[in-house]
LUMBA-799647 format. One line per 3 residues: number of its first residue (from 1); their letters; for each residue x, y, z of N, C-alpha, C. Coordinates in nm, 3 decimals, always signed. Layout:
N
NUM> A> X:Y:Z:X:Y:Z:X:Y:Z | ... $
END
This chain:
223
1> MPA> -1.245:+1.908:-0.931:-1.275:+1.869:-0.773:-1.223:+1.989:-0.694 | -1.288:+2.020:-0.576:-1.244:+2.122:-0.502:-1.098:+2.105:-0.447 | -1.062:+2.249:-0.397:-0.922:+2.217:-0.344:-0.918:+2.151:-0.217 $
4> QEL> -1.014:+2.151:-0.123:-0.989:+2.085:+0.002:-0.983:+1.947:-0.031 | -1.068:+1.896:-0.125:-1.062:+1.742:-0.176:-0.912:+1.732:-0.232 | -0.861:+1.795:-0.313:-0.738:+1.755:-0.400:-0.636:+1.774:-0.260 $
7> ETQ> -0.655:+1.849:-0.182:-0.566:+1.853:-0.077:-0.548:+1.719:+0.014 | -0.659:+1.677:+0.042:-0.706:+1.544:+0.101:-0.656:+1.448:+0.014 | -0.660:+1.420:-0.113:-0.619:+1.293:-0.206:-0.467:+1.308:-0.197 $
10> ART> -0.382:+1.430:-0.195:-0.240:+1.428:-0.192:-0.182:+1.435:-0.096 | -0.250:+1.405:+0.024:-0.177:+1.404:+0.158:-0.163:+1.288:+0.178 | -0.026:+1.225:+0.236:+0.012:+1.075:+0.274:-0.011:+1.054:+0.405 $
13> LPP> -0.075:+0.938:+0.406:-0.155:+0.885:+0.554:-0.034:+0.788:+0.605 | -0.043:+0.800:+0.721:+0.007:+0.638:+0.811:-0.046:+0.522:+0.767 | +0.005:+0.427:+0.720:-0.047:+0.304:+0.639:-0.149:+0.231:+0.744 $
16> AAV> -0.135:+0.267:+0.879:-0.201:+0.224:+0.989:-0.363:+0.277:+0.954 | -0.353:+0.399:+0.928:-0.470:+0.516:+0.950:-0.510:+0.474:+0.800 | -0.447:+0.442:+0.675:-0.540:+0.413:+0.566:-0.629:+0.275:+0.600 $
19> ARL> -0.568:+0.193:+0.659:-0.613:+0.061:+0.685:-0.756:+0.082:+0.785 | -0.763:+0.179:+0.868:-0.862:+0.210:+0.962:-0.966:+0.260:+0.864 | -0.917:+0.371:+0.793:-1.043:+0.465:+0.709:-1.102:+0.322:+0.636 $
22> TLY> -1.051:+0.232:+0.573:-1.153:+0.163:+0.524:-1.221:+0.111:+0.612 | -1.228:+0.093:+0.737:-1.313:+0.034:+0.843:-1.430:+0.145:+0.837 | -1.390:+0.276:+0.863:-1.471:+0.394:+0.917:-1.577:+0.422:+0.774 $
25> LRA> -1.512:+0.379:+0.656:-1.570:+0.397:+0.550:-1.713:+0.312:+0.532 | -1.693:+0.203:+0.552:-1.806:+0.072:+0.574:-1.889:+0.099:+0.652 | -1.842:+0.143:+0.797:-1.924:+0.204:+0.894:-2.031:+0.271:+0.834 $
28> LNA> -1.972:+0.414:+0.789:-2.040:+0.516:+0.746:-2.144:+0.487:+0.654 | -2.085:+0.408:+0.552:-2.207:+0.355:+0.428:-2.309:+0.289:+0.495 | -2.273:+0.207:+0.590:-2.375:+0.114:+0.666:-2.513:+0.239:+0.721 $
31> LLA> -2.445:+0.340:+0.779:-2.526:+0.436:+0.835:-2.604:+0.518:+0.745 | -2.529:+0.572:+0.637:-2.596:+0.612:+0.508:-2.727:+0.507:+0.468 | -2.712:+0.411:+0.468:-2.825:+0.302:+0.404:-2.939:+0.306:+0.522 $
34> EGA> -2.918:+0.342:+0.650:-3.004:+0.361:+0.762:-3.066:+0.489:+0.763 | -3.002:+0.586:+0.685:-3.066:+0.729:+0.695:-2.999:+0.793:+0.793 | -2.903:+0.754:+0.858:-2.846:+0.849:+0.969:-2.772:+0.977:+0.933 $
37> ERV> -2.772:+1.082:+0.968:-2.724:+1.201:+0.921:-2.572:+1.245:+0.993 | -2.596:+1.197:+1.122:-2.457:+1.199:+1.199:-2.403:+1.146:+1.273 | -2.287:+1.118:+1.328:-2.230:+0.992:+1.412:-2.151:+1.087:+1.506 $
40> SSE> -2.149:+1.024:+1.629:-2.018:+1.038:+1.697:-1.906:+0.963:+1.680 | -1.799:+1.031:+1.763:-1.630:+0.948:+1.709:-1.665:+0.806:+1.810 | -1.735:+0.823:+1.898:-1.759:+0.700:+1.994:-1.849:+0.599:+1.934 $
43> ELA> -1.948:+0.634:+1.868:-2.042:+0.555:+1.769:-1.969:+0.492:+1.661 | -1.896:+0.573:+1.617:-1.802:+0.537:+1.470:-1.697:+0.449:+1.516 | -1.626:+0.447:+1.648:-1.534:+0.374:+1.714:-1.583:+0.219:+1.726 $
46> EAS> -1.722:+0.224:+1.778:-1.788:+0.085:+1.807:-1.804:+0.016:+1.684 | -1.866:+0.089:+1.602:-1.926:+0.019:+1.457:-1.775:-0.009:+1.365 | -1.673:+0.036:+1.399:-1.561:-0.009:+1.334:-1.461:-0.062:+1.424 $
49> GVS> -1.509:-0.121:+1.533:-1.390:-0.201:+1.638:-1.248:-0.132:+1.667 | -1.230:+0.012:+1.649:-1.133:+0.060:+1.710:-1.166:+0.160:+1.813 | -1.056:+0.214:+1.862:-1.069:+0.327:+1.993:-1.151:+0.428:+1.902 $
52> SSN> -1.204:+0.536:+2.008:-1.248:+0.639:+1.957:-1.154:+0.760:+1.947 | -1.018:+0.735:+2.015:-0.894:+0.844:+2.011:-0.852:+0.803:+1.877 | -0.833:+0.690:+1.841:-0.777:+0.655:+1.715:-0.850:+0.702:+1.607 $
55> VRK> -1.030:+0.715:+1.605:-1.120:+0.790:+1.511:-1.061:+0.906:+1.519 | -1.097:+0.986:+1.626:-1.037:+1.173:+1.624:-0.906:+1.155:+1.570 | -0.794:+1.087:+1.558:-0.677:+1.131:+1.519:-0.675:+1.092:+1.372 $
58> DLS> -0.734:+0.985:+1.330:-0.752:+0.936:+1.186:-0.814:+1.049:+1.113 | -0.925:+1.099:+1.159:-0.986:+1.182:+1.065:-0.952:+1.320:+1.104 | -0.857:+1.350:+1.170:-0.788:+1.492:+1.195:-0.691:+1.499:+1.093 $
61> YLG> -0.628:+1.374:+1.006:-0.536:+1.386:+0.888:-0.621:+1.451:+0.790 | -0.755:+1.412:+0.790:-0.821:+1.450:+0.650:-0.888:+1.581:+0.693 | -0.868:+1.662:+0.824:-0.912:+1.786:+0.802:-1.075:+1.794:+0.868 $
64> SYG> -1.103:+1.666:+0.906:-1.228:+1.637:+0.997:-1.201:+1.657:+1.139 | -1.297:+1.741:+1.196:-1.243:+1.734:+1.350:-1.385:+1.719:+1.408 | -1.492:+1.712:+1.344:-1.616:+1.708:+1.422:-1.662:+1.828:+1.482 $
67> TRG> -1.774:+1.793:+1.553:-1.833:+1.918:+1.650:-1.872:+1.865:+1.802 | -1.813:+1.905:+1.890:-1.834:+1.871:+2.006:-2.002:+1.851:+2.037 | -2.030:+1.747:+2.091:-2.189:+1.720:+2.113:-2.268:+1.722:+1.984 $
70> VGY> -2.222:+1.742:+1.876:-2.269:+1.701:+1.739:-2.267:+1.590:+1.658 | -2.103:+1.587:+1.663:-2.023:+1.458:+1.587:-1.991:+1.517:+1.478 | -1.995:+1.420:+1.383:-1.950:+1.437:+1.216:-2.111:+1.422:+1.140 $
73> EVQ> -2.086:+1.489:+1.021:-2.179:+1.464:+0.908:-2.173:+1.343:+0.861 | -2.233:+1.240:+0.854:-2.200:+1.119:+0.785:-2.177:+1.106:+0.619 | -2.256:+1.197:+0.545:-2.262:+1.203:+0.415:-2.114:+1.268:+0.383 $
76> FLS> -2.057:+1.393:+0.444:-1.954:+1.453:+0.449:-1.844:+1.383:+0.459 | -1.851:+1.337:+0.582:-1.717:+1.247:+0.621:-1.708:+1.103:+0.517 | -1.826:+1.044:+0.490:-1.794:+0.942:+0.375:-1.710:+0.978:+0.267 $
79> RRI> -1.756:+1.118:+0.216:-1.713:+1.177:+0.076:-1.539:+1.188:+0.096 | -1.544:+1.253:+0.212:-1.402:+1.289:+0.266:-1.298:+1.190:+0.262 | -1.345:+1.054:+0.325:-1.276:+0.927:+0.343:-1.244:+0.886:+0.201 $
82> AVA> -1.348:+0.868:+0.120:-1.368:+0.800:-0.033:-1.245:+0.885:-0.112 | -1.219:+1.014:-0.108:-1.156:+1.108:-0.160:-0.991:+1.063:-0.105 | -0.968:+1.060:-0.003:-0.856:+1.017:+0.041:-0.808:+0.896:+0.027 $
85> LGL> -0.889:+0.797:+0.012:-0.873:+0.649:-0.042:-0.852:+0.639:-0.212 | -0.878:+0.757:-0.249:-0.895:+0.751:-0.394:-0.994:+0.667:-0.482 | -1.112:+0.638:-0.389:-1.195:+0.571:-0.448:-1.310:+0.659:-0.549 $
88> TQE> -1.300:+0.805:-0.566:-1.358:+0.857:-0.646:-1.308:+0.874:-0.762 | -1.202:+0.788:-0.806:-1.160:+0.767:-0.918:-1.186:+0.630:-0.999 | -1.161:+0.597:-1.124:-1.241:+0.518:-1.189:-1.120:+0.384:-1.195 $
91> WRV> -1.162:+0.284:-1.120:-1.047:+0.170:-1.081:-1.137:+0.050:-1.144 | -1.028:+0.014:-1.273:-1.105:-0.104:-1.361:-0.976:-0.250:-1.341 | -1.037:-0.344:-1.272:-0.980:-0.461:-1.226:-0.943:-0.571:-1.323 $
94> AII> -0.876:-0.598:-1.354:-0.837:-0.747:-1.432:-0.812:-0.853:-1.341 | -0.861:-0.952:-1.357:-0.837:-1.086:-1.255:-0.754:-1.163:-1.321 | -0.648:-1.220:-1.303:-0.564:-1.321:-1.389:-0.571:-1.440:-1.300 $
97> GAG> -0.618:-1.517:-1.386:-0.629:-1.663:-1.307:-0.780:-1.716:-1.275 | -0.823:-1.801:-1.324:-0.987:-1.823:-1.347:-0.997:-1.954:-1.267 | -0.889:-1.982:-1.166:-0.930:-2.108:-1.098:-1.047:-2.074:-0.973 $
100> NLG> -1.038:-2.155:-0.890:-1.168:-2.145:-0.777:-1.141:-2.009:-0.714 | -1.012:-1.968:-0.691:-1.003:-1.814:-0.623:-1.032:-1.730:-0.726 | -0.980:-1.734:-0.816:-1.022:-1.625:-0.924:-1.186:-1.611:-0.986 $
103> RAL> -1.231:-1.721:-0.986:-1.388:-1.741:-1.004:-1.456:-1.661:-0.888 | -1.426:-1.717:-0.775:-1.495:-1.668:-0.641:-1.480:-1.510:-0.646 | -1.359:-1.452:-0.670:-1.356:-1.289:-0.678:-1.421:-1.251:-0.756 $
106> ARY> -1.392:-1.302:-0.913:-1.500:-1.234:-1.008:-1.637:-1.224:-0.977 | -1.696:-1.296:-0.895:-1.841:-1.324:-0.889:-1.856:-1.211:-0.738 | -1.765:-1.196:-0.697:-1.783:-1.095:-0.573:-1.835:-0.963:-0.567 $
109> AGF> -1.971:-0.955:-0.557:-2.069:-0.808:-0.549:-1.994:-0.718:-0.495 | -1.912:-0.734:-0.397:-1.882:-0.638:-0.283:-1.788:-0.528:-0.381 | -1.706:-0.570:-0.470:-1.619:-0.489:-0.561:-1.680:-0.361:-0.612 $
112> ESR> -1.809:-0.372:-0.671:-1.886:-0.258:-0.728:-1.929:-0.153:-0.629 | -1.964:-0.203:-0.528:-2.008:-0.143:-0.409:-1.916:-0.020:-0.337 | -1.780:-0.085:-0.378:-1.686:-0.014:-0.331:-1.584:+0.089:-0.418 $
115> GFD> -1.623:+0.078:-0.546:-1.602:+0.137:-0.626:-1.481:+0.085:-0.737 | -1.509:-0.050:-0.731:-1.421:-0.150:-0.858:-1.488:-0.180:-0.916 | -1.455:-0.157:-1.036:-1.532:-0.237:-1.157:-1.437:-0.344:-1.239 $
118> VVA> -1.482:-0.459:-1.203:-1.398:-0.597:-1.244:-1.426:-0.593:-1.400 | -1.336:-0.596:-1.488:-1.358:-0.566:-1.644:-1.303:-0.685:-1.703 | -1.202:-0.764:-1.670:-1.170:-0.881:-1.707:-1.120:-1.008:-1.631 $
121> LLD> -1.140:-1.127:-1.681:-1.103:-1.253:-1.603:-1.048:-1.311:-1.727 | -0.900:-1.366:-1.704:-0.805:-1.418:-1.778:-0.754:-1.555:-1.715 | -0.736:-1.657:-1.802:-0.665:-1.760:-1.791:-0.613:-1.826:-1.900 $
124> QDQ> -0.493:-1.919:-1.913:-0.443:-1.970:-1.996:-0.506:-2.111:-2.038 | -0.572:-2.172:-1.936:-0.621:-2.300:-1.946:-0.762:-2.303:-2.089 | -0.707:-2.371:-2.189:-0.814:-2.369:-2.299:-0.955:-2.450:-2.240 $
127> LLI> -0.958:-2.524:-2.154:-1.092:-2.536:-2.088:-1.163:-2.445:-2.012 | -1.106:-2.358:-1.975:-1.161:-2.241:-1.908:-1.185:-2.107:-2.017 | -1.104:-2.102:-2.106:-1.135:-1.991:-2.165:-1.253:-2.000:-2.256 $
130> GQE> -1.355:-1.889:-2.241:-1.467:-1.876:-2.307:-1.601:-1.918:-2.240 | -1.571:-1.967:-2.094:-1.668:-1.983:-1.996:-1.698:-1.856:-1.923 | -1.815:-1.840:-1.907:-1.895:-1.729:-1.829:-1.884:-1.760:-1.677 $
133> VGW> -1.827:-1.653:-1.676:-1.840:-1.632:-1.483:-1.901:-1.515:-1.430 | -2.029:-1.522:-1.349:-2.082:-1.402:-1.320:-2.109:-1.312:-1.452 | -2.083:-1.192:-1.457:-2.103:-1.121:-1.579:-2.004:-1.110:-1.673 $
136> LRV> -1.878:-1.193:-1.649:-1.758:-1.199:-1.763:-1.761:-1.300:-1.834 | -1.683:-1.292:-1.904:-1.633:-1.428:-1.993:-1.470:-1.443:-1.976 | -1.447:-1.577:-1.975:-1.331:-1.588:-1.936:-1.206:-1.555:-2.075 $
139> SDA> -1.117:-1.475:-2.082:-1.047:-1.433:-2.180:-0.927:-1.526:-2.184 | -0.853:-1.536:-2.280:-0.717:-1.614:-2.310:-0.610:-1.511:-2.274 | -0.522:-1.554:-2.169:-0.418:-1.494:-2.115:-0.312:-1.467:-2.219 $
142> SHL> -0.308:-1.550:-2.322:-0.185:-1.520:-2.415:-0.215:-1.388:-2.474 | -0.340:-1.334:-2.458:-0.370:-1.195:-2.537:-0.402:-1.108:-2.405 | -0.322:-1.118:-2.306:-0.329:-1.029:-2.192:-0.309:-0.911:-2.211 $
145> EDV> -0.190:-0.854:-2.294:-0.168:-0.710:-2.301:-0.292:-0.660:-2.395 | -0.344:-0.718:-2.490:-0.454:-0.640:-2.571:-0.595:-0.635:-2.480 | -0.623:-0.773:-2.409:-0.723:-0.724:-2.305:-0.730:-0.599:-2.199 $
148> LRR> -0.610:-0.625:-2.154:-0.607:-0.507:-2.041:-0.604:-0.365:-2.132 | -0.548:-0.352:-2.247:-0.565:-0.223:-2.299:-0.725:-0.170:-2.371 | -0.788:-0.294:-2.416:-0.913:-0.281:-2.459:-1.006:-0.239:-2.344 $
151> TRA> -0.985:-0.315:-2.197:-1.095:-0.267:-2.105:-1.031:-0.173:-2.033 | -0.911:-0.124:-2.080:-0.888:+0.002:-1.974:-0.851:-0.023:-1.820 | -0.803:-0.160:-1.804:-0.774:-0.185:-1.652:-0.664:-0.120:-1.616 $
154> NMA> -0.676:-0.062:-1.484:-0.568:+0.006:-1.396:-0.521:-0.079:-1.285 | -0.589:-0.174:-1.263:-0.545:-0.266:-1.167:-0.563:-0.404:-1.214 | -0.476:-0.500:-1.139:-0.485:-0.647:-1.176:-0.462:-0.718:-1.053 $
157> VLA> -0.552:-0.838:-1.040:-0.521:-0.931:-0.942:-0.491:-1.056:-0.992 | -0.375:-1.102:-0.945:-0.292:-1.201:-0.953:-0.337:-1.339:-0.896 | -0.419:-1.425:-0.949:-0.448:-1.531:-0.850:-0.394:-1.660:-0.936 $
160> LPA> -0.286:-1.680:-0.936:-0.199:-1.755:-0.975:-0.115:-1.840:-0.918 | -0.046:-1.970:-0.941:+0.040:-2.053:-0.889:+0.168:-1.971:-0.901 | +0.264:-2.003:-0.795:+0.378:-1.941:-0.733:+0.473:-1.944:-0.887 $
163> EAA> +0.465:-2.049:-0.946:+0.545:-2.057:-1.092:+0.523:-1.991:-1.190 | +0.421:-1.953:-1.213:+0.360:-1.847:-1.329:+0.347:-1.699:-1.275 | +0.348:-1.669:-1.156:+0.323:-1.515:-1.107:+0.415:-1.432:-1.135 $
166> QAV> +0.567:-1.431:-1.128:+0.663:-1.352:-1.162:+0.639:-1.308:-1.325 | +0.626:-1.437:-1.429:+0.621:-1.399:-1.566:+0.503:-1.269:-1.591 | +0.372:-1.331:-1.534:+0.270:-1.287:-1.553:+0.249:-1.143:-1.521 $
169> CDR> +0.348:-1.119:-1.367:+0.322:-1.007:-1.308:+0.416:-0.879:-1.397 | +0.530:-0.951:-1.452:+0.615:-0.880:-1.563:+0.541:-0.808:-1.677 | +0.450:-0.894:-1.708:+0.359:-0.884:-1.866:+0.255:-0.784:-1.831 $
172> VIE> +0.190:-0.786:-1.691:+0.124:-0.674:-1.663:+0.149:-0.528:-1.642 | +0.276:-0.537:-1.571:+0.366:-0.405:-1.578:+0.395:-0.345:-1.713 | +0.462:-0.436:-1.780:+0.476:-0.384:-1.917:+0.385:-0.301:-1.972 $
175> AGV> +0.263:-0.367:-1.951:+0.127:-0.330:-2.016:+0.061:-0.187:-1.952 | +0.142:-0.146:-1.856:+0.114:-0.028:-1.808:+0.029:+0.003:-1.648 | -0.024:-0.149:-1.636:-0.074:-0.155:-1.471:+0.046:-0.116:-1.371 $
178> QSI> +0.022:-0.034:-1.267:+0.094:-0.049:-1.185:+0.049:-0.069:-1.023 | -0.060:-0.108:-1.020:-0.108:-0.128:-0.906:-0.172:-0.289:-0.927 | -0.114:-0.355:-0.821:-0.127:-0.528:-0.833:-0.152:-0.562:-0.709 $
181> LSF> -0.266:-0.674:-0.704:-0.281:-0.721:-0.587:-0.240:-0.889:-0.592 | -0.133:-0.944:-0.507:-0.110:-1.061:-0.562:-0.133:-1.173:-0.452 | -0.234:-1.286:-0.511:-0.254:-1.397:-0.390:-0.168:-1.470:-0.431 $
184> APV> -0.057:-1.493:-0.512:+0.048:-1.610:-0.550:+0.119:-1.608:-0.408 | +0.144:-1.752:-0.369:+0.246:-1.778:-0.260:+0.404:-1.759:-0.292 | +0.419:-1.642:-0.367:+0.575:-1.605:-0.375:+0.593:-1.460:-0.384 $
187> LLQ> +0.714:-1.442:-0.345:+0.780:-1.297:-0.349:+0.771:-1.239:-0.467 | +0.722:-1.145:-0.517:+0.721:-1.075:-0.652:+0.828:-0.963:-0.647 | +0.924:-0.936:-0.775:+0.983:-0.835:-0.771:+0.912:-0.736:-0.859 $
190> VPD> +0.933:-0.610:-0.840:+0.849:-0.520:-0.915:+0.920:-0.395:-0.894 | +0.936:-0.303:-1.015:+0.997:-0.170:-0.994:+0.933:-0.085:-0.879 | +1.015:+0.011:-0.852:+0.990:+0.111:-0.750:+0.808:+0.176:-0.758 $
193> HVN> +0.818:+0.219:-0.898:+0.675:+0.280:-0.922:+0.560:+0.213:-0.921 | +0.575:+0.085:-0.926:+0.455:-0.003:-0.890:+0.424:-0.029:-0.750 | +0.291:-0.020:-0.721:+0.228:-0.064:-0.602:+0.194:-0.214:-0.611 $
196> LRK> +0.238:-0.296:-0.518:+0.228:-0.420:-0.504:+0.164:-0.455:-0.377 | +0.053:-0.532:-0.348:+0.017:-0.551:-0.202:+0.014:-0.708:-0.220 | +0.068:-0.806:-0.136:+0.043:-0.925:-0.141:-0.039:-0.985:-0.040 $
199> VDM> -0.129:-1.088:-0.051:-0.229:-1.148:+0.036:-0.171:-1.301:+0.043 | -0.124:-1.319:+0.146:-0.065:-1.480:+0.187:-0.140:-1.549:+0.273 | -0.249:-1.606:+0.266:-0.361:-1.659:+0.330:-0.287:-1.757:+0.436 $
202> ATE> -0.163:-1.839:+0.365:-0.092:-1.928:+0.483:-0.054:-1.861:+0.598 | +0.013:-1.745:+0.572:+0.070:-1.657:+0.661:-0.026:-1.599:+0.774 | -0.106:-1.528:+0.721:-0.246:-1.509:+0.790:-0.290:-1.612:+0.898 $
205> LQI> -0.305:-1.744:+0.832:-0.326:-1.857:+0.928:-0.239:-1.878:+1.037 | -0.117:-1.853:+0.997:+0.001:-1.903:+1.085:-0.025:-1.805:+1.217 | -0.038:-1.659:+1.191:-0.068:-1.564:+1.248:-0.170:-1.589:+1.359 $
208> LAY> -0.272:-1.633:+1.304:-0.409:-1.655:+1.374:-0.360:-1.796:+1.455 | -0.314:-1.870:+1.430:-0.265:-1.981:+1.506:-0.192:-1.956:+1.628 | -0.079:-1.848:+1.585:-0.012:-1.824:+1.722:-0.106:-1.763:+1.840 $
211> HAQ> -0.176:-1.700:+1.782:-0.287:-1.589:+1.877:-0.363:-1.735:+1.924 | -0.418:-1.788:+1.868:-0.501:-1.897:+1.915:-0.446:-1.991:+2.019 | -0.323:-2.022:+2.016:-0.259:-2.104:+2.109:-0.219:-2.034:+2.249 $
214> RLP> -0.240:-1.899:+2.232:-0.213:-1.836:+2.344:-0.333:-1.839:+2.451 | -0.434:-1.840:+2.379:-0.597:-1.801:+2.452:-0.583:-1.890:+2.574 | -0.555:-2.022:+2.562:-0.561:-2.098:+2.713:-0.464:-2.036:+2.823 $
217> EAG> -0.360:-1.986:+2.781:-0.256:-1.932:+2.840:-0.306:-1.805:+2.937 | -0.387:-1.743:+2.827:-0.454:-1.614:+2.892:-0.536:-1.642:+2.979 | -0.610:-1.732:+2.939:-0.743:-1.763:+3.042:-0.707:-1.821:+3.185 $
220> TAT> -0.567:-1.880:+3.183:-0.527:-1.931:+3.301:-0.456:-1.828:+3.399 | -0.408:-1.691:+3.316:-0.345:-1.610:+3.379:-0.466:-1.491:+3.447 | -0.584:-1.507:+3.382:-0.660:-1.397:+3.436:-0.752:-1.497:+3.541 $
223> A> -0.733:-1.621:+3.563:-0.825:-1.704:+3.648:-0.821:-1.668:+3.789 $
END
């Protein structure tokens, strides 16, 4: 990998910038599909739903400043962001929990297009083990460690009920997986070296409800 890309990959970025980089990458990939070669910060901002000043600031972290009157080269910028996000590495994902959510995640084609290869789907329910879901067959979670090792999974998604999540999380970490995305409605305890991201849909709905109930108030204030 070129030295410039290694530097980009090693640089620690602000969490808010990382979140916005994912939006830029999605917009850039859409532009690539349309055959676009260059994009201005204003065009990228509009496609991503952020301000152009944020675009310029975030891309400056990557050493990409664009050219006044010309903008950014779409393909080059897409590559730089992919390197910064770690998407040029091989990410092999195991989904643990083959209930409704786990099966929906396993069928989601967008993972592959974004650089993630779903290599395993596991559950402990004997009625689910062996069923085919998309291109995967549900494996027995009692053999979790063997499945993770055989598939070389380096990321895990926990689509589990609260009472089962911590024990399974511990097994995943013991098996060597250090990047975990949890949909379980419980706070998981992990060592400092493990990257854990929690998706709590109930909390997100509560936040949405807060903003929604303020809409009439905002409307009255501007009337």
